Every structure is written in structure tokens, then in C-alpha cells.
All heavy atoms as an XYZ file, in Angstrom:
642
protein
N     -28.319     11.530      6.282
C     -27.901     10.464      7.155
C     -27.518     11.049      8.518
O     -27.069     12.161      8.608
C     -26.706      9.729      6.569
C     -26.951      9.087      5.250
S     -27.533      7.434      5.513
C     -27.900      6.958      3.869
N     -27.665     10.251      9.523
C     -27.374     10.703     10.868
C     -25.968     10.298     11.283
O     -25.363      9.408     10.704
C     -28.385     10.103     11.865
O     -28.292      8.691     11.791
C     -29.793     10.544     11.538
N     -25.453     10.980     12.293
C     -24.149     10.612     12.830
C     -24.264      9.251     13.501
O     -25.315      8.887     14.007
C     -23.702     11.662     13.826
N     -23.173      8.516     13.486
C     -23.229      7.179     14.082
C     -22.411      7.122     15.363
O     -21.495      7.895     15.571
C     -22.767      6.126     13.086
C     -21.340      6.280     12.662
N     -20.971      7.118     11.644
C     -20.203      5.719     13.126
C     -19.661      7.067     11.492
N     -19.170      6.222     12.375
N     -22.763      6.182     16.194
C     -22.078      5.991     17.467
C     -20.725      5.330     17.215
O     -20.599      4.474     16.347
C     -22.924      5.127     18.387
N     -19.710      5.718     17.980
C     -18.413      5.064     17.812
C     -18.502      3.574     18.144
O     -19.265      3.172     19.010
C     -17.510      5.786     18.817
C     -18.341      6.776     19.533
C     -19.727      6.725     18.995
N     -17.723      2.787     17.431
C     -17.709      1.355     17.692
C     -18.814      0.589     17.007
O     -19.007     -0.594     17.271
N     -19.573      1.242     16.121
C     -20.629      0.551     15.398
C     -20.230      0.409     13.938
O     -19.387      1.146     13.440
C     -21.981      1.283     15.480
O     -21.837      2.587     14.900
C     -22.453      1.410     16.916
N     -20.844     -0.545     13.264
C     -20.622     -0.739     11.838
C     -21.973     -0.729     11.132
O     -22.992     -1.082     11.720
C     -19.871     -2.059     11.538
C     -18.469     -2.027     12.103
C     -20.622     -3.254     12.063
N     -21.953     -0.317      9.876
C     -23.175     -0.291      9.085
C     -23.313     -1.603      8.327
O     -22.355     -2.084      7.727
C     -23.150      0.872      8.108
N     -24.508     -2.186      8.395
C     -24.799     -3.396      7.632
C     -26.052     -3.150      6.806
O     -26.942     -2.421      7.214
C     -24.995     -4.630      8.542
C     -23.713     -4.988      9.265
C     -26.104     -4.420      9.532
N     -26.094     -3.752      5.629
C     -27.275     -3.664      4.776
C     -28.143     -4.881      5.029
O     -27.648     -6.005      5.080
C     -26.874     -3.615      3.308
O     -26.187     -2.423      3.043
N     -29.433     -4.637      5.184
C     -30.378     -5.712      5.461
C     -31.628     -5.532      4.620
O     -32.005     -4.415      4.282
C     -30.798     -5.705      6.933
C     -29.712     -5.882      7.975
C     -30.273     -5.602      9.355
C     -29.172     -7.288      7.898
N     -32.274     -6.639      4.316
C     -33.578     -6.627      3.676
C     -34.612     -6.763      4.789
O     -34.530     -7.682      5.593
C     -33.661     -7.803      2.713
C     -34.872     -7.793      1.838
C     -34.843     -8.962      0.872
O     -35.322    -10.044      1.261
O     -34.354     -8.788     -0.254
N     -35.546     -5.808      4.868
C     -36.540     -5.839      5.938
C     -37.949     -5.798      5.364
O     -38.165     -5.341      4.248
C     -36.363     -4.666      6.947
C     -35.036     -4.757      7.655
C     -36.530     -3.329      6.259
N     -38.878     -6.297      6.171
C     -40.284     -6.210      5.812
C     -40.996     -5.396      6.888
O     -40.364     -4.826      7.771
C     -40.898     -7.591      5.631
C     -40.844     -8.445      6.894
O     -40.508     -7.919      7.975
O     -41.150     -9.642      6.806
N     -42.307     -5.374      6.818
C     -43.100     -4.560      7.729
C     -42.905     -4.985      9.190
O     -43.060     -4.191     10.099
C     -44.590     -4.581      7.302
C     -45.210     -5.923      7.581
C     -45.379     -3.477      7.948
N     -42.520     -6.236      9.418
C     -42.373     -6.745     10.780
C     -40.965     -6.576     11.355
O     -40.777     -6.682     12.558
C     -42.763     -8.224     10.826
C     -44.143     -8.459     10.285
C     -44.333     -9.073      9.060
C     -45.268     -8.030     10.989
C     -45.609     -9.273      8.545
C     -46.545     -8.220     10.483
C     -46.703     -8.843      9.262
O     -47.964     -9.025      8.759
N     -39.970     -6.346     10.518
C     -38.595     -6.282     11.014
C     -37.946     -4.907     10.921
O     -36.819     -4.739     11.370
C     -37.727     -7.314     10.278
O     -37.756     -7.085      8.884
N     -38.625     -3.923     10.359
C     -38.065     -2.577     10.311
C     -38.025     -2.000     11.732
O     -38.871     -2.325     12.564
C     -38.879     -1.671      9.341
C     -40.276     -1.418      9.840
C     -38.142     -0.373      9.065
N     -37.005     -1.186     12.023
C     -36.821     -0.627     13.366
C     -36.585      0.874     13.318
O     -36.167      1.408     12.298
C     -35.583     -1.236     14.036
C     -35.637     -2.689     14.290
C     -34.366     -3.100     14.982
N     -34.260     -4.533     15.135
C     -33.171     -5.147     15.563
N     -32.090     -4.457     15.861
N     -33.165     -6.458     15.685
N     -36.806      1.512     14.453
C     -36.453      2.921     14.577
C     -34.939      3.045     14.416
O     -34.187      2.217     14.906
C     -36.875      3.468     15.935
C     -38.357      3.638     16.062
C     -38.740      4.126     17.466
N     -40.177      4.220     17.598
C     -40.968      3.214     17.944
N     -40.460      2.033     18.206
N     -42.274      3.386     18.031
N     -34.506      4.093     13.721
C     -33.085      4.314     13.498
C     -32.570      3.725     12.200
O     -31.468      4.056     11.768
N     -33.351      2.848     11.546
C     -32.941      2.290     10.261
C     -32.875      3.407      9.226
O     -33.685      4.333      9.230
C     -33.932      1.227      9.777
C     -33.809     -0.084     10.532
O     -32.821     -0.265     11.275
O     -34.710     -0.927     10.377
N     -31.896      3.316      8.334
C     -31.753      4.281      7.250
C     -32.241      3.637      5.964
O     -31.750      2.586      5.565
C     -30.302      4.723      7.133
C     -29.844      5.461      8.376
C     -28.377      5.809      8.355
O     -27.661      5.418      7.413
O     -27.934      6.493      9.286
N     -33.222      4.270      5.333
C     -33.885      3.738      4.143
C     -33.585      4.650      2.961
O     -33.593      5.872      3.105
C     -35.421      3.696      4.368
C     -36.133      3.135      3.159
C     -35.769      2.924      5.611
N     -33.330      4.057      1.794
C     -33.177      4.839      0.568
C     -34.458      4.681     -0.242
O     -34.809      3.572     -0.641
C     -31.988      4.344     -0.254
C     -30.644      4.614      0.371
S     -30.186      6.346      0.417
C     -29.764      6.638     -1.278
N     -35.153      5.782     -0.459
C     -36.366      5.779     -1.271
C     -36.189      6.851     -2.331
O     -36.010      8.028     -1.999
C     -37.625      6.065     -0.429
C     -37.782      5.009      0.670
C     -38.868      6.118     -1.320
C     -38.891      5.289      1.648
N     -36.211      6.442     -3.595
C     -36.028      7.396     -4.678
C     -34.692      8.113     -4.607
O     -34.606      9.298     -4.866
N     -33.631      7.391     -4.248
C     -32.264      7.911     -4.128
C     -32.124      8.972     -3.043
O     -31.168      9.722     -3.033
C     -31.768      8.435     -5.466
N     -33.082      9.032     -2.124
C     -33.024      9.966     -0.993
C     -32.913      9.158      0.299
O     -33.689      8.230      0.511
C     -34.280     10.837     -0.941
C     -34.455     11.758     -2.116
C     -33.403     12.858     -2.119
O     -33.060     13.420     -1.087
N     -32.877     13.147     -3.296
N     -31.966      9.522      1.173
C     -31.849      8.793      2.444
C     -32.841      9.320      3.476
O     -33.047     10.530      3.601
C     -30.415      9.092      2.877
C     -30.119     10.438      2.281
C     -30.899     10.494      0.990
N     -33.469      8.402      4.197
C     -34.406      8.755      5.260
C     -34.090      7.888      6.475
O     -33.789      6.710      6.337
C     -35.859      8.482      4.834
C     -36.303      9.296      3.664
C     -36.280      8.764      2.385
C     -36.756     10.593      3.839
C     -36.706      9.508      1.298
C     -37.181     11.345      2.758
C     -37.149     10.808      1.485
N     -34.186      8.475      7.665
C     -33.974      7.737      8.905
C     -35.314      7.580      9.615
O     -36.006      8.572      9.860
C     -32.974      8.466      9.820
O     -31.745      8.624      9.110
C     -32.725      7.673     11.098
N     -35.672      6.340      9.945
C     -36.947      6.056     10.608
C     -36.914      6.620     12.022
O     -36.057      6.265     12.823
C     -37.234      4.536     10.644
C     -38.549      4.259     11.363
C     -37.252      3.961      9.238
N     -37.857      7.512     12.311
C     -37.956      8.103     13.641
C     -39.044      7.430     14.469
O     -38.881      7.224     15.663
C     -38.257      9.602     13.538
C     -38.354     10.295     14.871
C     -38.583     11.794     14.725
O     -38.847     12.291     13.629
N     -38.475     12.508     15.805
N     -40.161      7.096     13.830
C     -41.273      6.489     14.552
C     -42.071      5.611     13.594
O     -41.971      5.756     12.377
C     -42.173      7.567     15.146
C     -42.886      7.122     16.406
O     -42.751      5.943     16.792
O     -43.588      7.947     17.009
N     -42.860      4.702     14.162
C     -43.678      3.788     13.361
C     -45.034      3.620     14.020
O     -45.133      3.680     15.249
C     -43.017      2.409     13.278
C     -41.682      2.409     12.623
S     -40.932      0.776     12.632
C     -40.605      0.535     14.355
N     -46.055      3.417     13.186
C     -47.409      3.210     13.682
C     -48.050      2.063     12.926
O     -47.949      1.988     11.705
C     -48.264      4.469     13.488
C     -47.718      5.667     14.206
C     -46.934      6.586     13.542
C     -47.975      5.862     15.557
C     -46.421      7.684     14.200
C     -47.470      6.958     16.227
C     -46.688      7.876     15.545
N     -48.709      1.167     13.638
C     -49.425      0.061     13.012
C     -50.724      0.583     12.423
O     -51.405      1.417     13.023
C     -49.712     -1.027     14.041
N     -51.044      0.097     11.228
C     -52.280      0.462     10.551
C     -53.082     -0.804     10.284
O     -52.621     -1.915     10.551
C     -51.972      1.170      9.220
C     -51.156      2.458      9.316
C     -50.801      2.954      7.918
C     -51.903      3.527     10.091
N     -54.266     -0.646      9.737
C     -55.133     -1.780      9.410
C     -54.489     -2.658      8.334
O     -53.643     -2.206      7.561
C     -56.485     -1.272      8.930
N     -54.894     -3.904      8.296
C     -54.463     -4.878      7.282
C     -52.964     -5.148      7.294
O     -52.369     -5.421      6.255
C     -54.906     -4.430      5.877
C     -56.399     -4.336      5.761
O     -57.118     -5.135      6.355
N     -56.884     -3.362      5.013
N     -52.327     -5.042      8.457
C     -50.913     -5.373      8.570
C     -49.962     -4.341      8.013
O     -48.780     -4.603      7.865
N     -50.460     -3.166      7.696
C     -49.593     -2.112      7.175
C     -48.912     -1.374      8.317
O     -49.318     -1.464      9.464
C     -50.385     -1.123      6.317
C     -50.978     -1.781      5.079
C     -51.807     -0.825      4.265
N     -52.913     -0.330      5.094
C     -53.471      0.868      4.943
N     -53.047      1.685      4.019
N     -54.461      1.234      5.719
N     -47.841     -0.643      8.002
C     -47.132      0.139      9.003
C     -46.728      1.471      8.382
O     -46.209      1.515      7.278
C     -45.898     -0.609      9.482
C     -45.169      0.127     10.588
C     -44.148     -0.734     11.234
N     -44.841     -1.708     12.080
C     -44.243     -2.571     12.854
N     -42.938     -2.623     12.900
N     -44.930     -3.417     13.583
N     -46.990      2.539      9.123
C     -46.614      3.880      8.666
C     -45.288      4.247      9.304
O     -45.159      4.259     10.528
C     -47.679      4.897      9.057
C     -47.363      6.314      8.656
C     -48.478      7.251      9.138
N     -48.123      8.638      8.994
C     -48.415      9.376      7.933
N     -49.064      8.838      6.922
N     -48.062     10.632      7.880
N     -44.282      4.527      8.464
C     -42.975      4.952      8.944
C     -42.914      6.469      8.894
O     -43.291      7.070      7.884
C     -41.861      4.385      8.058
C     -41.838      2.883      7.825
C     -40.668      2.525      6.931
C     -41.779      2.131      9.130
N     -42.473      7.084      9.952
C     -42.263      8.535      9.962
C     -40.768      8.778     10.084
O     -40.093      8.156     10.912
C     -43.045      9.186     11.086
C     -44.537      9.089     10.837
C     -45.359      9.970     11.754
O     -44.811     10.535     12.719
O     -46.572     10.067     11.502
N     -40.266      9.675      9.245
C     -38.838      9.927      9.165
C     -38.469     11.213      9.898
O     -39.318     12.051     10.203
C     -38.408     10.006      7.698
C     -38.753      8.764      6.918
C     -39.658      8.814      5.872
C     -38.173      7.546      7.232
C     -39.977      7.678      5.151
C     -38.491      6.396      6.525
C     -39.390      6.464      5.480
N     -37.173     11.376     10.181
C     -36.694     12.523     10.955
C     -36.979     13.852     10.272
O     -37.115     14.866     10.946
C     -35.188     12.404     11.233
O     -34.501     12.224     10.001
C     -34.891     11.252     12.173
N     -37.091     13.887      8.958
C     -37.357     15.125      8.235
C     -38.832     15.473      8.146
O     -39.201     16.474      7.538
N     -39.715     14.651      8.736
C     -41.144     14.911      8.707
C     -41.889     14.159      7.620
O     -43.115     14.187      7.573
N     -41.170     13.477      6.737
C     -41.808     12.700      5.681
C     -42.382     11.410      6.266
O     -42.035     11.011      7.367
C     -40.798     12.335      4.579
C     -40.154     13.520      3.903
C     -38.909     14.000      4.639
O     -38.608     13.488      5.732
O     -38.246     14.906      4.111
N     -43.252     10.758      5.492
C     -43.866      9.506      5.935
C     -43.940      8.543      4.753
O     -43.955      8.959      3.588
C     -45.249      9.757      6.499
N     -43.980      7.253      5.069
C     -44.060      6.200      4.065
C     -44.879      5.069      4.656
O     -44.662      4.674      5.803
C     -42.649      5.709      3.709
C     -42.607      4.608      2.697
C     -42.789      4.874      1.356
C     -42.377      3.296      3.084
C     -42.745      3.851      0.414
C     -42.327      2.269      2.160
C     -42.514      2.556      0.814
N     -45.819      4.532      3.900
C     -46.636      3.426      4.378
C     -46.182      2.141      3.715
O     -46.154      2.038      2.490
C     -48.129      3.676      4.090
O     -48.520      4.887      4.740
C     -48.980      2.528      4.602
N     -45.824      1.163      4.543
C     -45.410     -0.152      4.061
C     -46.598     -1.097      4.114
O     -47.314     -1.131      5.114
C     -44.303     -0.736      4.945
C     -42.983     -0.053      4.850
S     -41.741     -0.834      5.936
C     -41.457     -2.389      5.077
N     -46.800     -1.854      3.057
C     -47.774     -2.936      3.052
C     -47.107     -4.191      3.590
O     -45.887     -4.238      3.749
C     -48.287     -3.190      1.638
C     -49.119     -2.045      1.130
O     -49.949     -1.519      1.847
N     -48.870     -1.645     -0.108
N     -47.904     -5.234      3.842
C     -47.338     -6.487      4.342
C     -46.352     -7.104      3.364
O     -45.455     -7.841      3.761
C     -48.444     -7.493      4.642
C     -49.261     -7.124      5.858
C     -50.319     -8.148      6.166
N     -51.223     -8.282      5.020
C     -51.756     -9.423      4.620
N     -51.499    -10.530      5.259
N     -52.561     -9.458      3.583
N     -46.486     -6.816      2.086
C     -45.617     -7.409      1.069
C     -44.449     -6.511      0.673
O     -43.634     -6.905     -0.155
C     -46.436     -7.746     -0.186
O     -47.051     -6.556     -0.668
C     -47.498     -8.793      0.124
N     -44.344     -5.322      1.248
C     -43.261     -4.397      0.913
C     -41.944     -4.889      1.497
O     -41.871     -5.238      2.669
C     -43.551     -2.985      1.456
O     -44.798     -2.529      0.948
C     -42.458     -2.010      1.067
N     -40.915     -4.914      0.667
C     -39.568     -5.267      1.103
C     -38.679     -4.061      0.827
O     -38.701     -3.499     -0.266
C     -39.024     -6.493      0.329
C     -39.929     -7.706      0.528
C     -37.588     -6.791      0.724
C     -39.977     -8.232      1.941
N     -37.897     -3.647      1.826
C     -36.978     -2.521      1.676
C     -35.563     -2.968      2.026
O     -35.371     -3.816      2.883
C     -37.358     -1.369      2.618
C     -38.693     -0.684      2.405
C     -38.927      0.329      3.525
C     -38.731      0.001      1.057
N     -34.579     -2.359      1.377
C     -33.184     -2.519      1.783
C     -32.851     -1.337      2.663
O     -33.083     -0.191      2.298
C     -32.265     -2.565      0.569
C     -32.225     -3.922     -0.031
C     -32.997     -4.390     -1.049
C     -31.398     -4.999      0.376
N     -32.696     -5.700     -1.302
C     -31.714     -6.101     -0.438
C     -30.414     -5.151      1.354
C     -31.079     -7.331     -0.307
C     -29.786     -6.373      1.475
C     -30.120     -7.443      0.657
N     -32.303     -1.620      3.828
C     -31.982     -0.560      4.782
C     -30.524     -0.705      5.212
O     -29.892     -1.729      4.975
C     -32.911     -0.605      6.025
C     -32.844     -1.956      6.762
C     -34.339     -0.329      5.637
C     -31.917     -1.953      7.921
N     -30.033      0.345      5.843
C     -28.739      0.301      6.507
C     -29.013      0.418      7.989
O     -29.730      1.312      8.427
C     -27.838      1.459      6.040
O     -27.667      1.370      4.641
C     -26.485      1.407      6.731
N     -28.469     -0.516      8.755
C     -28.654     -0.514     10.208
C     -27.277     -0.496     10.853
O     -26.383     -1.224     10.450
C     -29.429     -1.758     10.627
C     -29.770     -1.802     12.101
C     -30.632     -3.006     12.429
N     -31.970     -2.823     11.864
C     -32.850     -3.806     11.713
N     -32.548     -5.031     12.085
N     -34.045     -3.562     11.185
N     -27.101      0.328     11.856
C     -25.837      0.393     12.595
C     -25.909     -0.581     13.757
O     -26.867     -0.569     14.518
C     -25.598      1.804     13.084
C     -25.532      2.748     11.879
C     -24.534      3.815     11.964
N     -23.180      3.415     12.145
C     -22.253      3.356     11.182
N     -22.582      3.616      9.949
N     -21.021      3.039     11.454
N     -24.925     -1.460     13.830
C     -24.889     -2.437     14.916
C     -23.528     -2.379     15.597
O     -22.544     -1.929     15.016
C     -25.162     -3.868     14.415
C     -24.088     -4.312     13.431
C     -26.540     -3.983     13.807
C     -24.110     -5.778     13.144
N     -23.492     -2.846     16.812
C     -22.241     -2.942     17.560
C     -21.742     -4.377     17.438
O     -22.419     -5.300     17.891
C     -22.475     -2.586     19.025
O     -21.311     -2.857     19.776
N     -20.567     -4.588     16.843
C     -20.062     -5.958     16.699
C     -19.879     -6.659     18.041
O     -19.969     -7.881     18.120
C     -18.719     -5.787     15.995
C     -18.763     -4.444     15.387
C     -19.691     -3.619     16.234
N     -19.654     -5.917     19.090
C     -19.470     -6.516     20.408
C     -20.756     -7.147     20.921
O     -20.732     -8.036     21.758
C     -18.987     -5.464     21.402
N     -21.907     -6.697     20.426
C     -23.190     -7.210     20.893
C     -23.758     -8.305     20.005
O     -24.782     -8.885     20.308
C     -24.201     -6.068     20.983
C     -23.764     -5.033     22.018
C     -24.846     -4.101     22.320
N     -25.936     -4.859     22.924
C     -27.073     -4.331     23.297
N     -27.294     -3.062     23.131
N     -28.015     -5.058     23.838
N     -23.119     -8.577     18.893
C     -23.585     -9.614     17.976
C     -23.233    -10.977     18.557
O     -22.090    -11.230     18.933
C     -22.967     -9.441     16.580
C     -23.363    -10.598     15.670
C     -23.386     -8.120     15.981
N     -24.220    -11.844     18.649
C     -23.986    -13.185     19.168
C     -23.449    -14.075     18.061
O     -23.968    -14.074     16.950
C     -25.275    -13.792     19.699
C     -25.801    -13.030     20.876
C     -27.065    -13.669     21.375
N     -27.592    -12.890     22.470
C     -28.854    -12.846     22.792
N     -29.727    -13.542     22.106
N     -29.263    -12.106     23.794
N     -22.402    -14.845     18.349
C     -21.873    -15.745     17.314
C     -22.898    -16.843     17.016
O     -23.672    -17.231     17.875
C     -20.612    -16.328     17.946
C     -20.775    -16.126     19.414
C     -21.677    -14.917     19.592
N     -22.852    -17.324     15.802
C     -23.759    -18.410     15.409
C     -23.387    -19.676     16.173
O     -22.205    -19.960     16.379
C     -23.668    -18.642     13.916
N     -24.375    -20.415     16.576
C     -24.104    -21.664     17.294
C     -23.725    -22.753     16.304
O     -24.272    -22.836     15.213
C     -25.345    -22.099     18.068
C     -25.676    -21.175     19.198
C     -26.829    -21.726     19.964
N     -27.179    -20.824     21.044
C     -27.966    -21.146     22.027
N     -28.524    -22.340     22.059
N     -28.238    -20.294     22.974
N     -22.816    -23.584     16.728
C     -22.398    -24.717     15.899
C     -23.526    -25.755     15.896
O     -24.278    -25.890     16.859
C     -21.117    -25.326     16.434
N     -23.617    -26.473     14.820
C     -24.627    -27.540     14.722
C     -24.301    -28.634     15.724
O     -23.130    -28.956     15.951
C     -24.649    -28.100     13.311
N     -25.307    -29.214     16.339
C     -25.039    -30.298     17.306
C     -24.409    -31.497     16.605
O     -24.714    -31.776     15.446
C     -26.414    -30.645     17.865
C     -27.408    -29.969     17.004
C     -26.706    -28.923     16.201
N     -23.525    -32.195     17.318
C     -22.831    -33.353     16.691
C     -23.758    -34.499     16.402
O     -24.799    -34.676     16.838
C     -21.777    -33.754     17.719
C     -22.162    -33.082     18.998
C     -23.120    -31.992     18.658
């Protein structure tokens, strides 16, 4: 795992091939990996490259649980439903 920036909190999220981001921490086979780079492949797949040099290819149907560090100060509050 990588060091985190002060003032951030870790949240767990379910991501797919379209919502994974650089910096996300993924657990695969009980091993933590941090996404360093991503490349689009044919048929909607995406190749994730990790900081340790490993790689993982996600299909369009692959769902992963990740840990993402966010700054609570930058989170927008949910809007209230219109009356």
C-alpha cells in the first residue's frame, strides 16, 4: 500500500472497467496492488498496470472492490429532492 495524503480518508467502492482510476488500491488474491496506469483494449477491456510492475486485464463484466482515498472537503453534499 502507498502512503496517503494528509486530510484524506479511505473509502471502499465497487468499480467496473469504466470507473476504475489511477491510484486505486485493489486486492487480488489477498495481495494489495495500486493502479499506476491503464490502457484501453479491444472489446471494452482495460489493462491495469500496477506500481510493482504487475498487470491485470479487466473485462467489461469484471467488478472489483477497491480502496480509494478521497478528501472529505472536496466531496459535494447530496442535493435535497425538489419540493
